[in-house]
N, C-alpha and C positions, 0 to 999 in steps of 0.2 A: 504494500500499502503505501504510496509516495505520500513522504512528509511534506513540510515548507521548507525553504531553502535556510541553511543554516548560517548562522554568522560569522565571519572570519574568526571570530573568539575562540568559536568551538574546535579549531584547529587545534588551541594552546590547553585550551582545558574541553577537552571534550565530555557531550553530556552523559551521563548514567541514567540508567531506565528507573523510572518511577516506580516501577513494582518489585524488580529482582535486584537494581542497584548495576548491573553490567554495564561496561563502558558501552558506548558508540550511539546510542540514541536513548529519546527518554521514554521510547517502548520499542524494547526489541524485540525482535523479530517472535522470539518463543513465547512468550508474552502475550503479543498479539494473537498467536494462533491458540494461545490457552484461554482465551474469552470466549465467553458461554454464550451467544451471538442470539438475538431478539428477533427473529426473523419480521414478526408483522405487527403493527401497532397493536396497540394495549387500551383498554379503558382504565383508567387511574383510579376510577369506584369500586369497579369490582375485580380487576384484572385480568378480566376472558379477551381473548385476543377476539379485534373486529378486522371485519374484510376493510381495505385499504379503498375500495372504490366506492362502497357505502358505508362509510365508517358510522354508525348510530348503533350505540350498543344496546342490548338485550334489558339493560336494567334503566336507560333511559336517564344515565347521568347528565347531571348540567354539564355545560362545557369545560375545559375544552375536550373535543367529541373524543379524541383521540391523540394517545403520546407515542412518539417514536424513540427507540431506545436503542444503543452501540451495541449492548449486551445486561447480563446478568450482573447485581452488585453484590460480586464473588471474587475470588483468585485473584490472578494478577490486575482485574482492572479496579476492586476494589480498593488493593494497594495505592494502585496508581492515584486514584482520585483522592486518598488519603494525603497523601506525599504533596498533590498539587492544592488539595485545599486547608491542610491543616500546617504543613508543613515548610510552606513557602514556594515550593518548586513550581513558581507561575513562567517559566522559560519554557513546562512540557506544554504548555497550552496548545502550540499548533500541534503536536502529534496528537494529544487527544483527541483536537478537532476534526485529526483528518480520519478517526475511528468513527467519528459521528457524522461527518459531509455527504458520504454515500447513501445515507438514509434519507437526505433529504434531496438530493439532486431530482428525483422524480417529481417532487412535489412543489419545489421553490421555483416561483413562477414571480413576473416584475412588480408584479402589486403585493407578496406577501413582505411582510417585515418583518425582521430579526429580531426580537427585544429580550435583553434579559431578565431574569429575575432579581431584583433591587434587594440588599440587606440595605436593614436601618443604619443610618451613620453612626450611632453609638457602636454597633457590632461590625463593623464595617473599618472604623479606626482601631477599635481593638485588635481586628485580626491582620488588619493593615492592607487590605485587598479584597473584592468582591471577585471571588473564584469563575461564579456565573457571568459577569462580566467581561473578563477576561476571555474565559471560553468564548463566548459568543461575539466578540471582535475574531478571536481566530478564526472561529467557523465562517464570519463572514467573507474573511481576504481569502478563505479558501476555496467559497464560492460565489467571488467575485460579484459581494454584494456589500451593504453597510448596515450595520448596527446601530439599530437606535436606542439608544442608551437610555434618553428622556422619555422614553415614551409611559413608563411607571416608574413609582416612586414608594418606597417604604414609609410610609406615616407614622406608623404606632409601633414601637417597640415591644415585640414579644418576647417569652419565655421559651428556651431552647424547645425543639420539636420531640428530643430525644426521649424515649419511655411513653409519648402520649401516647393513649389507642387514636381511632378513627373520630374518633366523636369531639374527643379533647383537642385536637390537631385544627379541628376546622373553625371551633369554640375559639381558640386561641388566635386564629389569624383573620379572625373577622372583621372588615373594614380595617384591614392592615394596609391594604395597598390603594393608592388612586392612579387613574390613568391621564395623559393629555390629550382631548381630542385632536388636537393638533396632529399628533402622531398615529394617531389610532380610528378617526372617524372613516369609516367606507374601506378601510383594511383589512388583510388578511393577516393574524399576527402569528408567530412560533415563537412561542415563549422558549426560553433556551434556562436550561438549568443544570447540574450534576445528578443528582439522583433524584428519582421520585418513588418514594414511600409508599406512603394513601393516597397521592395525590394532593393534601389540602392546600399546598401552596399553590400549586399549576392553578387547581380551580377559584382559588382566592384572588389572584391576579389575574386570570381569565374573567372572573367576574369585572373586575374593576374594567379590563380593556372592553369590555361587551358594551358595561354601559356609559363607556368616553366613543360608542360609536362604530366599535370594532363590527366587522362584517362576520366574521369567525376566525375561531382562536384555535389554534393546535399548540403543540408543545413535544418537544425534542429534550431528549436529559443522554448523558452518557450512559449511565446505567438504571437498571430497575430493579429496584430493592424486591426478595425474593417473600414468598409469604410468612410472615413469623418473625419477619427480622424488621426491628423496628427501630434499629442503630443511624 
């Protein structure tokens, strides 16, 4: 799988795999091969795979209608996302975006807008960066489009989602996002995040985008958490 061009500095400080720390690339061939792929879109509310041609789940969940994922949140992909998200390995964004880009190439059209899930300012300052924003920008470069970074804002600071059940996650994120109609009205929005667990974050962001006039909302994530994994 092709990756983005490397900076000349990499010749002197070669990258290490985000998952196994092997030198040469931020995602080595062995770890890419070890990713458990998810070939079909899925409903973030119930977890069922859905038909990409008519993406309406039998559970009739609210938007986003479906989510695309590069793979399951386990093994090398889980390790890579943890390094990217919590250990400051931001330089690996291009290699991670290369895993997700093929899932969007058949969907992306000129009217679609890539929109990262925002962090609240307090959390972004504490972490030092928003991993979803960096991923969205890398993905946009890979797909020769742009990331609409100001389409969504996170206006309410929320408790971490880890350990909360589906209902608690949804309540925790109620009214957490606002969307800018200037970026959303009449547009098809593709939300970008690192992991989808119960879909609560994506649903809350989608509701805000639809409230600002978006025509349709999709989502794409690096990984889908497996049933029973709320970490």
